[in-house]
C-alpha positions as CSV (number, residue, x, y, z in Angstrom):
1,M,0.0,0.0,0.0
2,L,2.7,2.5,1.0
3,G,5.1,1.3,-1.6
4,S,9.0,1.2,-1.5
5,G,8.9,-1.2,1.4
6,N,7.2,1.2,3.7
7,S,4.3,-1.2,4.4
8,F,6.8,-3.2,6.5
9,K,7.8,-0.1,8.5
10,S,7.8,-0.6,12.2
11,V,5.9,1.8,14.5
12,Q,5.9,1.9,18.3
13,Y,2.7,0.4,19.9
14,H,1.8,1.0,23.5
15,F,0.2,-2.2,24.8
16,K,-2.3,-2.5,27.6
17,D,0.2,-4.3,29.8
18,G,2.6,-1.3,29.6
19,R,4.9,-2.8,27.0
20,I,6.0,-0.6,24.2
21,E,7.1,-2.6,21.1
22,K,7.7,-1.9,17.5
23,V,5.3,-3.7,15.2
24,D,4.8,-3.6,11.4
25,L,1.9,-1.5,10.0
26,A,-0.5,-4.4,9.3
27,T,-0.1,-5.7,12.9
28,F,-0.5,-2.1,14.2
29,F,-3.8,-1.6,12.4
30,D,-5.1,-5.0,13.5
31,I,-4.4,-4.2,17.1
32,I,-5.6,-0.6,17.0
33,V,-9.0,-1.6,15.4
34,A,-9.5,-4.1,18.3
35,D,-8.5,-1.3,20.8
36,A,-11.1,1.0,19.3
37,G,-13.8,-1.6,20.1
38,N,-12.4,-2.0,23.6
39,R,-12.7,1.7,24.1
40,L,-16.4,1.6,23.3
41,R,-16.9,-1.2,25.8
42,E,-15.0,0.7,28.5
43,N,-16.8,4.0,27.8
44,P,-20.2,3.6,26.1
45,L,-20.6,7.4,26.6
46,M,-18.6,7.8,23.4
47,L,-21.8,6.7,21.5
48,L,-23.8,9.5,23.0
49,H,-21.6,12.5,22.1
50,S,-18.4,13.2,20.2
51,F,-17.0,15.0,23.2
52,F,-16.4,11.7,24.9
53,M,-14.5,10.4,21.9
54,H,-11.7,12.9,22.5
55,T,-11.6,12.9,26.3
56,Q,-9.0,10.7,28.0
57,M,-11.1,9.4,30.9
58,F,-9.3,6.1,31.1
59,E,-5.8,4.8,30.6
60,S,-6.9,3.0,27.4
61,N,-7.9,6.4,26.0
62,R,-4.5,7.9,26.6
63,R,-2.8,4.8,25.1
64,F,-5.1,4.9,22.1
65,A,-4.4,8.6,21.5
66,Q,-0.7,7.9,21.7
67,N,-0.9,5.0,19.3
68,C,-3.0,7.1,16.9
69,K,-0.4,9.9,17.0
70,N,2.4,7.3,16.3
71,I,0.7,5.9,13.3
72,R,-0.2,9.3,11.9
73,D,3.4,10.5,12.3
74,A,4.8,7.4,10.6
75,I,2.5,7.8,7.6
76,A,3.1,11.5,7.4
77,E,6.8,10.8,7.3
78,V,6.3,8.4,4.4
79,V,4.2,11.0,2.6
80,E,6.8,13.7,3.1
81,D,9.6,11.4,1.9
82,R,7.5,10.5,-1.1
83,R,6.9,14.2,-1.9
84,K,10.7,14.8,-1.9
85,N,11.6,11.8,-4.0
86,M,8.6,11.5,-6.3
87,D,8.8,11.3,-10.1
88,S,5.7,13.4,-10.8
89,S,5.5,12.2,-14.4
90,K,4.3,8.7,-13.4
91,P,2.6,8.3,-10.1
92,T,2.9,4.6,-9.1
93,D,0.8,4.3,-5.9
94,I,-2.0,6.0,-4.0
95,I,0.3,8.4,-2.1
96,S,2.0,9.5,-5.4
97,I,-1.4,9.9,-7.0
98,C,-2.6,12.1,-4.1
99,L,0.5,14.2,-4.2
100,S,0.1,14.7,-7.9
101,D,-3.4,16.1,-7.4
102,D,-3.6,19.9,-7.0
103,I,-6.0,19.8,-4.0
104,Y,-4.6,16.9,-2.1
105,S,-1.0,17.9,-2.5
106,K,-1.6,20.9,-0.2
107,D,-3.2,18.8,2.6
108,I,-0.9,16.2,4.1
109,E,-3.4,15.4,6.8
110,A,-6.1,14.5,4.2
111,I,-3.6,12.1,2.5
112,V,-2.8,10.5,5.9
113,D,-6.5,10.2,6.7
114,D,-7.2,8.4,3.4
115,V,-4.1,6.1,3.7
116,I,-5.3,5.0,7.1
117,V,-8.9,4.4,5.8
118,M,-7.5,2.4,2.9
119,F,-5.2,0.4,5.0
120,I,-7.9,-0.6,7.5
121,A,-10.4,-1.3,4.8
122,G,-7.9,-3.4,2.8
123,T,-6.6,-5.5,5.7
124,K,-10.0,-6.1,7.2
125,T,-11.7,-7.2,3.9
126,V,-8.8,-9.5,3.0
127,Q,-8.9,-10.9,6.5
128,G,-12.6,-11.5,6.4
129,T,-12.5,-13.0,2.9
130,T,-9.7,-15.4,3.8
131,T,-11.5,-16.5,7.0
132,N,-14.8,-17.1,5.1
133,F,-13.0,-19.0,2.4
134,I,-11.2,-21.3,4.9
135,G,-14.4,-21.9,6.8
136,E,-16.3,-22.8,3.6
137,Y,-13.5,-24.9,2.3
138,I,-13.3,-26.9,5.6
139,N,-17.1,-27.4,5.7
140,N,-17.4,-28.4,2.0
């Protein structure tokens, strides 16, 4: 997704038990999506008002915010690196395409947002498809 080997980039993840480890981006997204669900179970008030989404009432919220910052910083670093080294005549991946666009190229945060959405959507759909395939294959 990120091209040039950046999909295997390691990012620090703050685990619930206090460990801080570097994990690859795919693992990072798997864990943080699960953490997002855990946050809703810990604080169902988040469903009532967006104010509660941004408050750090629990340790898990502080950890989640730090992990979100870490992943956004890592992707922004990739985007900036791509901007510096990009051959604008032939964009080869989604980041290069976004950087070639007049509107997107001015808003790094929008590119980071879209990369995160695509990464989560891509990993979860492949994961679901593979799981369903294996289940059907075993049953039939």
